[in-house]
C-alpha positions in Angstrom: -14.7 -22.2 64.6 -14.8 -21.0 61.0 -14.8 -23.8 58.4 -11.9 -23.7 55.9 -12.8 -22.5 52.4 -13.0 -25.3 49.9 -10.1 -25.8 47.6 -10.8 -24.4 44.1 -8.9 -24.6 40.9 -7.2 -21.3 39.9 -9.1 -19.3 37.3 -7.8 -19.8 33.8 -5.6 -16.9 32.6 -6.9 -15.1 29.6 -4.6 -15.3 26.6 -3.0 -11.9 25.9 -4.5 -10.1 22.9 -2.2 -9.8 20.0 -0.7 -6.4 19.4 -1.8 -4.4 16.3 1.6 -5.3 14.7 1.2 -9.0 15.5 -2.3 -8.9 14.1 -1.2 -7.3 10.9 1.7 -9.7 10.4 -0.6 -12.7 11.0 -3.1 -11.4 8.5 -0.4 -10.6 6.0 1.1 -14.0 6.2 -2.3 -15.6 5.6 -3.7 -13.3 3.0 -1.0 -11.7 0.9 0.1 -13.5 -2.2 3.6 -15.0 -2.1 4.1 -14.6 -5.8 3.6 -11.4 -7.9 0.5 -10.9 -9.9 0.6 -12.2 -13.5 1.8 -9.8 -16.2 -0.9 -7.6 -17.7 -2.9 -9.4 -20.3 -5.7 -7.8 -22.5 -8.4 -10.1 -21.2 -11.7 -9.1 -19.5 -11.0 -5.5 -18.4 -14.0 -5.6 -16.1 -12.2 -7.8 -13.6 -9.0 -5.7 -13.5 -8.0 -3.8 -10.5 -7.2 -0.2 -11.3 -8.2 3.4 -11.6 -11.4 2.4 -13.3 -12.5 -0.1 -10.5 -15.3 2.1 -9.1 -15.9 4.4 -12.1 -17.6 2.2 -14.7 -15.0 3.6 -17.2 -13.3 0.5 -18.5 -9.9 1.3 -20.1 -8.7 -0.3 -23.3 -5.0 0.6 -23.6 -3.8 1.4 -27.1 -0.4 0.2 -26.1 0.6 -2.5 -23.6 0.9 -1.0 -20.2 4.5 -0.4 -18.9 5.5 -2.6 -16.0 6.1 -0.8 -12.7 6.4 -1.7 -9.0 5.8 0.2 -5.8 6.7 -0.5 -2.2 3.9 -0.4 0.3 6.0 0.2 3.4 4.4 -0.7 6.8 6.6 0.5 9.6 6.9 -2.1 12.4 5.7 0.0 15.3 3.5 -1.4 18.1 0.7 0.6 16.3 1.9 0.1 12.7 2.1 3.0 10.3 2.4 3.3 6.5 5.2 5.4 5.0 4.1 7.7 2.2 5.7 10.3 0.1 4.6 13.7 -1.4 5.9 13.8 -5.0 7.8 16.8 -6.2 5.8 19.3 -8.1 8.2 19.2 -11.1 7.5 15.6 -12.0 5.8 14.8 -15.3 3.4 12.2 -13.8 1.3 12.7 -10.6 3.2 15.8 -9.6 2.5 17.0 -6.1 0.4 13.9 -5.2 0.8 11.4 -2.3 2.5 8.2 -3.5 4.3 5.1 -2.4 7.9 4.8 -3.4 8.0 3.2 -6.8 8.2 3.6 -10.5 8.8 1.7 -13.8 10.8 -1.4 -13.8 14.4 -1.2 -15.2 16.0 -4.0 -17.3 18.5 -4.6 -14.5 15.8 -5.3 -11.9 15.7 -9.0 -11.0 12.0 -8.9 -10.3 9.2 -6.7 -9.0 10.4 -6.8 -5.4 13.9 -5.7 -6.5 12.4 -2.9 -8.5 10.3 -1.7 -5.5 13.4 -1.8 -3.2 15.5 0.0 -5.7 12.9 2.8 -6.1 12.6 3.2 -2.3 16.4 3.6 -2.1 16.5 6.1 -5.0 13.6 8.2 -3.9 13.9 8.4 -0.1 17.2 6.6 0.7 15.4 3.7 2.5 18.0 0.9 2.8 16.9 -2.5 1.5 18.3 -4.3 4.6 15.7 -2.4 6.7 12.8 -3.8 4.6 11.4 -7.4 4.8 9.1 -8.1 1.9 5.8 -9.7 3.1 3.9 -10.4 -0.1 2.1 -8.9 -3.0 -1.2 -7.1 -3.6 -3.2 -7.4 -6.9 -1.8 -5.9 -10.0 -3.1 -2.4 -10.7 -3.8 -0.7 -14.1 -3.3 3.0 -13.9 -4.9 5.6 -16.1 -1.3 6.6 -17.2 -1.0 3.1 -18.6 1.3 1.5 -16.0 0.8 -2.1 -14.8 1.8 -1.7 -11.2 2.8 -4.5 -8.9 2.5 -3.5 -5.2 5.1 -5.1 -2.9 4.1 -5.0 0.8 7.2 -4.7 3.0 7.8 -4.4 6.8 10.2 -1.5 7.6 12.3 -1.4 10.7 11.1 1.5 12.9 14.6 3.0 13.4 14.9 3.7 9.6 16.6 6.8 8.3 15.8 8.6 5.1 17.7 10.7 2.6 15.1 12.4 0.4 15.8 12.8 -3.3 14.4 16.3 -3.7 14.2 15.9 -7.5 11.5 13.3 -7.0 10.1 13.7 -3.4 9.1 16.7 -1.4 8.6 15.0 1.9 7.9 11.6 3.5 5.5 11.0 6.4 3.7 8.2 8.2 0.0 7.6 8.5 -1.4 5.1 11.1 -2.3 1.8 9.5 -5.5 1.7 11.6 -6.7 4.9 10.0 -6.0 3.6 6.5 -7.6 0.2 7.2 -10.9 1.7 8.5 -13.4 1.6 5.6 -15.2 4.6 7.1 -12.2 6.7 6.0 -12.4 5.5 2.4 -14.3 8.3 0.6 -15.6 7.9 -2.9 -15.1 11.1 -4.9 -15.3 12.0 -8.6 -14.1 14.5 -11.2 -14.5 15.1 -14.9 -11.3 14.5 -16.9 -11.2 14.6 -20.7 -15.0 14.8 -20.7 -15.3 11.6 -18.7 -16.7 11.4 -15.2 -14.2 9.4 -13.2 -14.7 8.0 -9.6 -11.8 7.4 -7.2 -11.1 6.6 -3.6 -9.8 9.4 -1.3 -8.5 9.2 2.2 -7.8 12.7 3.6 -5.5 12.6 6.6 -4.6 15.8 8.4 -3.2 18.2 5.8 -2.6 15.4 3.3 -5.1 14.4 0.5 -4.5 10.7 -0.4 -6.3 9.7 -3.6 -6.0 8.1 -7.0 -3.6 5.2 -7.5 -2.3 5.4 -3.9 -5.7 5.3 -2.4 -6.7 2.5 -4.7 -3.7 0.4 -3.6 -4.6 1.1 0.1 -8.1 0.0 -0.6 -6.8 -3.2 -2.1 -4.6 -3.7 1.0 -7.7 -3.4 3.1 -9.7 -5.8 0.9 -6.9 -8.4 0.9 -5.8 -8.2 4.5 -8.7 -6.8 6.7 -12.0 -7.2 4.9 
């Protein structure tokens, strides 16, 4: 007669791994600032985040930088993406470059988050009720003398856009996983006004992401994933 098998406790069930979206949201909640960065102050420029961060060229603005805000829109897909725009070629600043929705603050803006949401609505028709602000990245000093406050927001995946063709040529999504992989963060350089300047670049398919936008993406990586 075969002896009965001994009673054993059931094997513990492994906890399900968080989805990429859940992981991002948990990291964002823990690591993004809940308050905007302090206004620009002419202190030690060597510690400022900005276009000069990897170049060794430390800017000393002749005039106080103009305040601006951008939305860093993370689309809430199971594999999150980042919504970017291609700026119109007729613009006076950064024409034809990849950018986040954003621009200079208006007197009527209640704060930086309000400015970023307004710019997103004006540029690409992204409704504010489809965006949940998550927090702020570090302030960013641009070579065009703007003090940029980046607002990270979660965008509903069923969003719809109405492109303002005077400002934006197209809008597209890039996987967050691609942008948060440091192996995709190239360091390139060019000579401008007789000065060798270094910058981050993140080529993706036919798009060349560089300059301020790549610098902000790098800051998102450093704050949330590094």
